[in-house]
N, C-alpha and C positions, 0 to 999 in steps of 0.2 A: 461658159467662159466669161471671165471678168478681169478687168484691169486691176491688178493688186499692187502696182507701183511703177515708178520710173527710175531708170538708171542712166548714168552718163558714162560714156566710154572715155578713158583717159589715154594719153599718148603712150603709156607703157603697156596698153592692152588690157588693163584692169577696168572694172566697172564699179562705180560707187552710186548708191541710191538708197531707197527705202522700200520696204514691203509693208503694206497696210491692209489689214482685214478687220472684221468686226472685233476680233480678240487679240490681234497682233499689230504692233506698230514699232518697227525696229529698223535701224540702219543695217545695210548689208554691203559687203564688198565681195566682188568676184575677182579672184586673182588667177591669172593663167599659170598652169603647172605643166611640167614636162610629163608627157604620157609614157607610162612604163609598159603598156600593152595596148593592143587594138581596141579593147573595150574600156580602158581606163578613161577617166574624165579629163576634159581639157581645162576645167576651172575648179577651184576650191571656193566655196561660198562660206563667208564668215560673218558673224555679227558680234562686235566687240572681240573678246578673246575666244569665243565659241565657234567651232566649225559646225555649220548648220546644213550643209548640202554640197552638191557638186553639179557641174554643168558640162554638157557635151555639145560640140558644134555639129549642126545638122543642116540639111537643105530642105526647106519647106516644099513638100510635094505639090502643093497647089500653086504656089507663086514662083517656085524655083529660086527663091531668095534665101540667103543664109540666115540661120537663126540659131539660138542656143536653147536646148532643152535643159531644164533644171529640176532637180529633185531636192526638196527641203524637208528636214525632219528635226523637230525639236520636241521637248517634253510638253510644251504648250499646245501642240497640235494633236488632234485626236488620231490622225493617221498621216502618213507621208503625203506631202503636197507636191504636185507636179505642175510645172509652169513652163512657158516659152518666152524667151526674150527676143523681141523683134523690134525693128525700127518703128518708132512712134509715127503713126499716120498723121499727116498735116503739119509735121514739125519741119521748120526750115533748117534746123541744126541736125546734120547727119550723125551726130554723136549722142543723140537722145534716143533712148530705147524704152519700150513699155514692157512690163512683166505681166503676162496673161496667164491666169490660173486655169488649169485644165482638170476637170474631174475625171478620174480614171474611168475608162470605158467609153469616153466621148471622142468623136473624131475632130481633128483640127485640120 
């Protein structure tokens, strides 16, 4: 697990920030969308004009705190990237969130 970015929650429920890895440094926006089914995402993730992923509101099983699980997929990535958006620890601003990369198969 690694911190791959910070996002800020806006009054309209969207999140703006940046994802940074060794090979990727891009702005992202998470926009809330209307769910069309139980399994549909709660957010659309975009970078510029490109849709690069989706997010689902979850409850963290360890802390019982709300979080957003995110799946990102772009041609630059060797495979789909999974991440979790959680409140940034140690931040005084409740609208600042950290994006934590999760390698598939590891527990969070």
